[in-house]
N, C-alpha and C positions, 0 to 999 in steps of 0.2 A: 426251280428243277435240280438245280447240282448235287442239292440237299440229298437226293435218293438215286443219284444215278450210277452209285455199286448196285443196290439193289435193283434197282432195274434192267443194266446189263449183267446179274447175276440170273435174274427173272427171264434175260433174250437167251443165253445160254440152256439154260432150262428147258424154255420152251420151243429150242431149236428145231428140236426134231422126238417124237415119240415115238415108240413102238407098237405097230398093230398087226397082230397073228405073228411075231415072229419078224417082219419086217419092217422097215424103216421108211417112215412120213412126213416128210417134212411140210410144215404147216404153212400156208397162203399165205402174202403178206397182212391182208387184211384180218385174219386170224392174228397174226402177230400183232400187231397195230392195235387191236380191240382191245387185247389181254393185257398188254403193256398201259394203255389208257385206264383203263378200270382202275388195273394196279396202282396205278400214280393217283388217280382221285381217291383210296380209299387211304394213302398214306399222307394226304393233305389234311393240315388244320380243320374244324367244322367254320370255323371264323373266316376261314381264306376261300372255303368253296361259299359260303352265302355272300360276303359280301365283292369277292373279285372270283366268281365261276367262272366268267368266257376269259380271262387270263390267264387261270391255273388250266384249265381244259386245252387252251391253245397251246401251254407249256407241256402237256402230257401228251398231246398231237405231237409235239416236235422230240418228244421222248422218244415216242413209237415209230419216225421216221426212223433213226436212229436204229432203233430196233429190229425193221424192217430190213432194212441197207447189211448192218451187221447178218443179219442172218441168211442175206444175197451171199456173202463171200466166199466163195471158195476155197477149202482147205488143202488143198492140195499146189497152190500157188500165192506168191504175191499180190496184194488189190490192196485199192485207195476207197477211201468213202470219202464223197464231195456231195457236201451241203451248201444250199446258199445262206447268204446272210442273216436272213431271217431265222433260219435254222428248217428249213424244210426242203426238200431236193427233188430235180427234174424227173428224178427214176419214180416217183411217188408219184401217180397222177391224181385225178381228182374224184377218176370214180375208185379209185383204193381207196379215197376214203369215205367217199359214200357208203360204200361196203365194210368199212371199217366202222361207221358210225351206226349203219343198220345192225352190227353185233353187238356193237355199245349197246343199242337201246334193247336187243332182246336178251344180252345176258348180264348187264350191269346195273346188280339196284342202287347202290348209289350214284348214277348218273342219273337214273330216271327219277328219284327222289325227289334229285335238286333241279331237276326241268321240272317236273309238277309244282315244287315250292315256286320256282321262278314264275312258272304262269300264273299263281298265285296271287304272288305279289304285284305283278304287272296288273292283273286285273283290279286288284283293289287301287292300285294307283291310278291306274285309268277312271274307275269309278269318284276317287277323292278330288282328282284333279277337276271333271266334269263340275263336281259339285263344287267346288272351289271358285270355278269360269262364271257360273253362274250367280253366285253370290258377290264377283265381282262387276258384275253386270250390275249391280245395283246399286254402286257407290258412284254420289255425284263426284261432276267433273267440276264440279266449282267449287270446290274444299282446297284448301292448300298439299302443297306435294308432302306434308309430313303426314297430316292427315290420311291421304291417301294411302300412305304407306301402310299405317296403323290398321287401316280397317282391310288391306290385301293380305298381311300377316294372320289377321284372324278368320280370315275367308277360308285361310287356307289349309288352320288349326279347324276349322271347321266342318270342313270338307274330310279331314280325317277323323274327325268325334263324329258325323252324320250318318257317313258310309261304314259305318263299326268298323275299320282299317283297323285300329287299336288291336281289336279283339280278335277278328280274322286272319292277320298277318302275323298275332301275337308280338306286338311292339311291347316289349314290356323293359325296355331300357332307355335311357337317353338316348344314347347312338343312333338307336331302331329309329327312334320320333324324329331323331335330326336329319337321319338319314332318307327318308318318308319323304319330309318335307322339303332338303333339299332337292329330291328329285319331282315332287309337284312343281316347284318353282321350275323345275328344265322342262316340263310339260308345257306351263302355262307359258311361257317364252314361245313358246314355238305353237303352241296350238290354240292358245285364248285370245280372238281379237277383241273382245272385253279388256283385258288387261293392255293392250295397246292403244284403244280409245282413254282408259282412264289415266295410263300412266305419263300418257306423253300431250294432252289434252291441255289448256291452260287459259281455262275457263273461271279462271279465279276472277272474280269481279274488284276490278279496278277503276280509276279515274281515265274515261273515254274508252272503255272495252265496248260497253252498250250504247246506241244510240236514243238519243231522245227525238228523233225524226220517225214517227212512225213508218212513214213509208218505203225509211231504208232498214228500217227494223224488220219489216215485209216482207223485202228483197231478200237480204239476208237470211232468213227464217228457209224462205225457198231455196236460194242457193245451199245452205244446211241440206234439205230435204234431198235435192237432187245429187249430192255427195255421196250422203248414205248409201245411194242407189247407184253408184257410179257413172252417171252421167254427169263427167266433168263439163261438159262444152255447154251444157243448160247451166250449171252451177256458177262458172262461169260469167255468164252475162247479167244472173243477179246479183254475185257480187260488185262487179262492175259498176251498177246500178246505183247498188248500195254504199260504194264511196263517191259517187257521182252526186247524189245526195247529200251524204254526209262524210266531208273529205278528213273528218278526225276520227272515225269510224275504225278503232283499232283492230278487232276481233275479224272485220271485212277486209281490212288489208290484209290481217295474216292470212286470212279463209283463202282469198284472192291471190297469196303468193303459194299458201300450200295445191292448191290447183292449175296455177300456172305450172308448177312443178309436175303432178300427176299427167301433166300435157306434156313436158320433156319440152317445155319452153321457160327456161334457166333462169336467160339473161333479163326477161321480166317476172321472173319469179322473183329475184334478186332485188330487183326496182320497187317492186309490189311490199317486202319485207324492209326496205328500208324508209319506203313511207312510213309502215309502219313504227321504225325506229325514232324517226324524226318528231312523232305525238309523243311516243314516251320511250324515249332510250336505254331504260333500263328493261324492258321489255323482253322476258329471255326466249319468250317463243322464236321471233324474227333473228336475235343473236343465233341460236345453237340453229335454224333452218339453214339461213345464211352459208352458215359452216357446211352443210350438208350438201345443197345446192352447189356448192364448188366440190365438192367431194366428188358430183356425179359429173360434171366438169372435167374431172382430173386435173383442177387445179389447183393441187394439196396445198401447195404454200400460202394460198390466198385461204383455204379452208381451216390451216392451222391458225393464220391470224384469227379469222372469228372464232376461231373456239376459245385461244388463248384470251379472247374479249370476252366470252361468255364466263370463262373461270375466274377474270380478274373482277366480273358484278358477283357472280355466283359462286365464290370457292368451292361449298359444300355440295354443288349439285354434281352429283355424276358422271351427266351429260357430258358435261364439257370434257370431263378427263378422260371418257369412253370415247369420244368423237376425236379427240386429239391423238387417241394414241389409233387411232384407224387413218387418219393423214402419215401421221410418220410412217405407223408398218406399210402403207400403198407407196410409199415415197423411200423407201428399205431403211430405215433411221430406227435399227432396231431396240437400241439400248431407250431411246426416248420414249416410243413407243412402249416398252414392258414397263419403263416408269409409271406411264399416263394409266396405262390398265391397271394395275395395281392401286393406285391411287382411286381410280374410278371401282375395284374389286372392294377394298376398305370402306369407301364411301357407301355403296349397293349394302354393302354386310352390317353396317351400324343401323343405316335403313330400316334394315329388315325388305327390303327390295327382291323380290324374285331375279331382277336383272341379273343379281350375282350369277346366276347360268352363263349369264350372256358374255359377262367377264372372262370367267374361268375359261368358255370356249377361246375365247382372242388370244388369252394365256397359251393355250395350247397349241395354238395355229403358230403364235411369235416363236413356242420352243422348237416348233419344226422347222422354222426359217432359220433360227438360230445354229441348227442342229447340221442343216443341209449347209453353211459355214463353216461347220467345225467349233461354233462359238458357245456348244450348250454348258460349258465351264463358267462362260462369265453368264449366262441362262441364271444358273442356281446361284451363281455370288450375289447376283442383283435383288435375288430371289430372299436371298440368308439375309441379305443388309437391310431388307425389308420387313422382315420378320414372315416371310411369308412360307411356310410348309407346302413342300409337295410331295405328291402322291406318287 
């Protein structure tokens, strides 16, 4: 905003009053604001509007607030202007803003063009994300994590191609393609249940994963069916029956723990996960889920302990570092939390996982927490040390 401040202030004084039939007519606040906002957008770089339109519009709004306040200053006495820390003013109401935006919509071509482009992009993004989610739903859960991530990446790219987003949204550069893929990943993390099913399932076949006891397997499959319907109490009965018939049935113990967790019976969930680990000590599912349960119990010290156990066994699994970051964050250990989430971010990125978007979100939360404690410089130092570029 500072780049154009001189031009904007010049515009303010030019617009402050106009002569109509020999009489001076003072412009309304919303008229000043709309004109300044439009002028500010016209002075912006094209890539700035394309990539950060909301931020730029907000900057232009702040400039328009200043303009409206300057226009209100009486010329016959000393006056001062008071702005809030975010650049707004209590003297400019929400009604003023809405009126200014209406005038902007009516008279500002560049604003309307950018809004239309954003709407086209959002529609294309949603179609591509929906197509990617359908594709992800077909990925088998019995394959390795590496294979899952490869298939998920292929689904994201295929979603862009199949919906003709490249052509319709004019994605003509590598940066533009990277941008929409990153945006699709964010949508999938928030809105695609199939992604969670595939990414967090641990159905890769190992010794003791399944049961050779036909009756135990039948109860297990009934439990799966009831879980998918959200009937957790019925699922619980079936899983319990499965482990009674085969006490070395790892998947049944894992799902029993998950079901107890859904029913908020956290101590029993931990007990079931420990039974699973007694059979297969390196099974990542109970290691991770015990840590999750301790987070629910707000026992962050125990949670951190189990996430560290997961990291010891699987140092390249980003989930351990991601979960550890949350445990540290909840207990206000900000620097360890930031270091852990950066590790998770790098591993997600290396694996091509859409959950890189989740790691970015946690980094944003942490920045806000560092900022509240006046430690934003330390946040930036850690990111610099870890070769993380900040936007």
